[in-house]
Each structure stands twice: as C-alpha cells, then as structure tokens.
C-alpha positions, 0 to 999 in steps of 0.5 A, a space after each residue: 633470763 640469766 642475770 649477767 656477772 656485771 648484774 649480779 654486782 650492781 644488785 649486790 651493791 644496790 643491797 649494801 648501799 640499801 643497808 648502809 643507808 637504814 643503818 644510818 637512818 637508824 642511828 641517826 633516829 636513835 640520835 635524835 631520841 637520845 638527844 631530846 632525852 638529853 634535853 627533856 633531862 636538862 629542862 628538868 634539872 633546871 626546874 627542879 634548881 629553880 623550884 629548890 630555891 624559891 621552896 624557902 620562900 614559899 615555907 616562910 610565906 605558908 609560916 607567915 600565914 599560919 600564925 596570922 593572928 585573928 585580928 589582922 585576917 580582914 586588912 587588905 595587906 595580908 590578904 593580898 600576902 594571899 593572894 600571893 600566896 594562891 599565885 605562887 601555889 598556881 605557878 608552882 603546880 603547873 610546872 609539875 610540883 606536888 606536894 607529899 602528904 605528910 599528915 598525921 596519921 599517915 604512914 611513914 615512907 622512908 622513900 618520901 620521909 625524912 623523920 628527924 624526930 622520932 615518939 615511942 609509941 606500944 605498936 610496931 606501925 610507923 605513922 607521922 605525927 607531925 610535918 614540920 617541913 612539907 616536901 614535894 615531888 617533880 614530875 614522879 620525882 621527890 625534890 624534897 622528903 617531907 619533914 616529920 616526927 614520927 610515932 610508933 601506934 
C-alpha cells in the first residue's frame, strides 16, 4: 500500500520532532552533568579553603604536643589537648585530607614537597632530611606542600 503525500509529510514531521526531542534530552543530560560537576567543584573549593584555614591550628597543636615536658604528660589538661588533637585529626580525615609522606629518607618530590633548606652531600639523589611543616592532599590534589630540608645522598 503506497503512502499518501500527507502520510509521508506526517512521518517526516514525526521523525524531525523525535530527533529534536532526542537532542533536547541529550542537551539537558549534558547540562545536568555539568551542573553536578560545578556543584562538586564548589564543594571541594569550600572544603579546601576551610581546611587551609584550620591547618595552622592543627600545626600549633601538634607543635605544642611535641614539646610537652615529660613531667606534664600525665596531666589531665595535657590529656585533654591530646584528645582534642585526635578528634580534630579524625574530623579532617573524614573530609578526605591525607598527610603527605615527608619523613627523613623519603625521596624528594617537587610535586609534593617544597624545599626550603638544602644540604650538600656526596650523591645525586635528593632525599628529605627533615620535615619542617607537614603538607596535605585533599581528594588527590595538593592543598599545601610539605616544607622540607633536602639533602643529597
């Protein structure tokens, strides 16, 4: 049975409208994905900014605990500060923050470490002699490089 001219026009109109609908759906899906990515980027930036503001507090607490006199280690006030440090570390860990490995003997990596002091040595390999300030990675992105003293070995 041959299609009439009117039926052929209707079929073509339906095909065009179907293509338009498919394009609109695809455009909307791409838009939704882009908006979701932008929202996640804003969340990550806000988290990063907040953590960067808290890191000096974390550093200060860690330095204070590292220099606690032996005779005060059993003091309840000092134990409270230790508990505060643990709670703060736990909260930061839950946000996805990881400390960069920068212990003595670790190979120097300029992507993770910032050399602020340098000691000459006999070899060609640059290793970390001392960590001066810890660095951190948030969700795979360095938000603060470790400040380190580097030595050639």
